[in-house]
N, C-alpha and C positions, 0 to 999 in steps of 0.2 A: 425329636422336637427341638432339642438344644441346637443341633446343626442348622435346622431351618431358621431358628431365631437368629443365629449368627449371620446366615446368608441374608435374611431380611434386614438386619442391622447394617451389613456391608452395603446392600443395595440402597438403603435410605441415606447412608453416609455419602455414597457416590453421587446420589441425586442431589444432595445438598451442595457438594463440591461443584458439580456441573452447573447448578443454578447460580452459584456465586460466580463461577467463571463466565457464564453467559452474561450476567449483569455487568461484570467488570469489563468484559470485551466490548460490550455496547457503549460503556462509558468511555473507553479508550477511543473507539471509533468516533463517538460524538465530539470528543476533545480534539481529535485530529481534524475533523471537518471544520469545527469552529476556529481552531488555530490557523488553518490554511486560509479560511475566509479573511481573517485579519491580515494575513500576509499578503494576499492578493490585493486587498483594499489599500494596503500601504504601497505596494509596488505600482499601483495604478492611481496613486493619489492625484486628485484633481480631475480624473475622468468622470463621466456621468455614472451614477449608481448602477444603471442597467448594464453598462459596459463592464464594470467591475464584477458584477454578478456573472456575466457571461464568461469572462476570463477565469473566474473561479471554477465554473463548470468545466472549462477546458482542462485546467490543471488537475481537477479531480478525476475526470474521465481518462486523461492521458496517464496520470500517475497510477490510477487503479489498474490500467492495462499493463503498464511497465512492471509494477510490483507484482501483480497477479501472475504474469507470465514468468517472471524471474523465479517466484516460489514454485510455480508449476514445473518448470524445467529443472530447477536445482533440488527441490525438496521431494517432489512426488516420485515414488518408485513403486509401480504396481506389483512388481515381483516380490516386494517385502510383505505383501498381505497374504495371510493364510486363507482368508475368506475371499474367494474370487468375486462373490456377489457384492461384498463391501467395496472392493477395488472398482468394480464396474459402476456401482452407485456413485462413488466419488468422481469417476471420470465423466459420467453423464451430468452430474451436477456442475462440474467444472465447465463443460461445454456450454451449459446455459449461462453461467456467469461470464464466460468468454464472449459469447454472442452479444449479451447486453453491453459489455464493456467496449467491444469493437465498434458497434454501431452508435453507442452514446458518444464515444470519442470522435467518430467521423462526423456526426451531426454537429456536435459542439464546436469542433475545429472549423468546420465550414462556416458556421455562424461567426466565430471569432475572426476568421480570415477576412470576412467582409468589412471588418473595422480596422484591420492592420495595414500599415503602409507596405509597399513592395520592398523586398530586400532579401537578405540571406535567411533571416529567421522565418519570414513568411514562406519562402520556398521550402525550407526544411519541414516546417509544420504541415504545409500543404502536401508535400510528398508522403509524409508518414500517414496523413489522414486518407490519402488515396490508396496507397499500397496496402495498408492494414486490412481493409475489407476484401481486397483481392486475394490476399493470402488466406484470410478466413474462409472465403469461398472455396479455395483450393483444399483446405483441411476438411471442410464439411462435405463437399460434393465431388471431389476429385479422387476419391478412394484412398486418400492419404491416411485418414483416421479409421481405426477399427480394422477393416479388412486389409488395409495397406500395411507396409512394413513399419515397425516401430522406429527404425533408423530414419526413414524418410519423414515420418511424422515429426521426429525431433528436429530435423533440418528445417522443416517448414515453420515450426514454432520458434526456432532460433531466429529465422529470418523475420518473423512477425515481431519478436522482441527487439530485433535490431531496428526495424522500421519505427517502432514506437519510441525507442531511444533517440533516434534522429529527430523525431517530432518534438520530443521533450527538450532536446538541445535547441531546436528552433524556437520553442516557447521561451527558453531562458534568454536567447539572444534578443527576442522582441522586448523583453523586460529590462535589458541592459543596453546592448548595442554600442557600448563605449570602448571596451578593450577586451582582449583575450582573457586577461586575469579576472575582470569583473564577470565575464561570461562563465568562466570555469567555476568561479565561486557560486554564482547563481545556479549553474547546472548541478554542482554538488549539493546545493541546498534542496532544490526541487527533486533531485534524484534520490537523496536520502528520504525525503518525504514520500516519494513514490514507493520505495521499498517498504516503508512503514504502513502506508495506507493500503497497499496491495496485500501485505501480510495480515493486516487487521481484517480486511474483507474476506480473505482466505480463511482465517480463523473463525469468523462469525458465520460464514456461509457453508463451510465444509467441515472443519474439524469438530466444532461443538455438536452439530447435528449427527455426525457419525458416531462420536463418543456417546451421545445420548441414546442412539438406537442400537449400537453395537459396542458393548463395553470391552470386547475382545480385540478391538482395533488398535493393538499395541504399536503397530508400524506408524499409524498416524500420530499417536502420542509422541513417538520419537521424532517425527518430523516437526511437530509443534515445538518440541524442546530445541531442535536445531534452529528454528526461527527465533526463539527467545535468545539464544546465544549470539545471534547476529545483532541484536538490538543495541547493546552497548556501543559498538562501532558506529551504528547508524545514528544513535543519539549524539555521539561525540562529533561526527561530521556535521550533523544538523546544527549543533550548538556553535561550533567554530565558524562555519560559513555564515550563520546568522549574526554572530558577533561582528564579523568583518563587514557585513552589509550595514549593520547598525552604526558602526563607526563612520560610515560615509553619509549618515543622515543626521545624527545628533551626537552630542558629547555623552560619554559614558559616565554620567553623574545623576544623582537622585533629583537634583533640581531640573535637569534637562528632561528626565522622564516624566516628572510631574507637571512641568510648566507648559506643555503643549499637547495638542490632540495626538500628534504623531508619537510623542514620547509615551503617552498613556496607552496607546494602542500597542506599541512595542512591549510595554510592561505587561499587558494582557497576554501577549504571545509568550513572554518569558514565564509567566505564572502557569500557563497551560503546559509548557515544556517541563517545568518543575514537577507538576502533578503527574504527568505522564512518566517522567523519570522515576518518581517514587513508586508508581504502580509496577513498572518494569523491574525495579530492584526488589520489590516485595515478592514478585513472581519468581525471580531468580533464586532468592533465598529460600522460598518455599520448595522449589524444585530440587535444590541442593539438599535440603533437609529430608525430602522424600526419598532421594537416592541413598542417602546415608542410612535411612531407616530400613531400606530394603536390603542393604549390604550386611 
């Protein structure tokens, strides 16, 4: 009876932790979506509202695909799972997320390109939007996934990741188009956002459901920890590139931030980043404390 009470207590405690993690993960995802909307609104200042909403959808779809593919290629290792069924469940769930991401990106990019002027950025974004579904079809129907070799699957997914990165570079050029430096900064900014939003969706769509249904999925917990350890570098890149872009728009003073609509919107973005950084730091501290408790 005592052992059963301990087990029930551990299960309840784990359920509380997962519930809190699920709520926090959704808050992070919501903040990322809101902050990115403010960013696109600023980048397309003066454009019609519908146009800005459309470009926001493009960067969300493109970023989700870039980030999701990166974490799928870098973090996921099916051989680390003791439970083959869990690994297969994760792979199948990823395929559904990948499918939605690829076609959402292709459709949003096609709509966005109808508003974009011709040029390098348009060509890069268009190429990525066309090639990505082709590679997806190759993965789904060409015997690459599942029955095909794991090495061939990895090559095709790496090509898919490359095509989405090219598209993201095109998107960054469309938003700057002034110089290589400005483009590189913008690409670093949207690229760091892509890694973050992709990881957040990976966490919400894959990690939490697996941990809730299979508490023995230690391999996935380790992969989640690896994702968290990437975040300080992602946040630093996002902050530095965002500061550079802000310097080209307004003065870095309180009066400038409060004295215009642009400054106030940038302030909202900064507040969102501070909240997200606080949540990330709290998670890192909690993870370090848990590791010390186990050692």
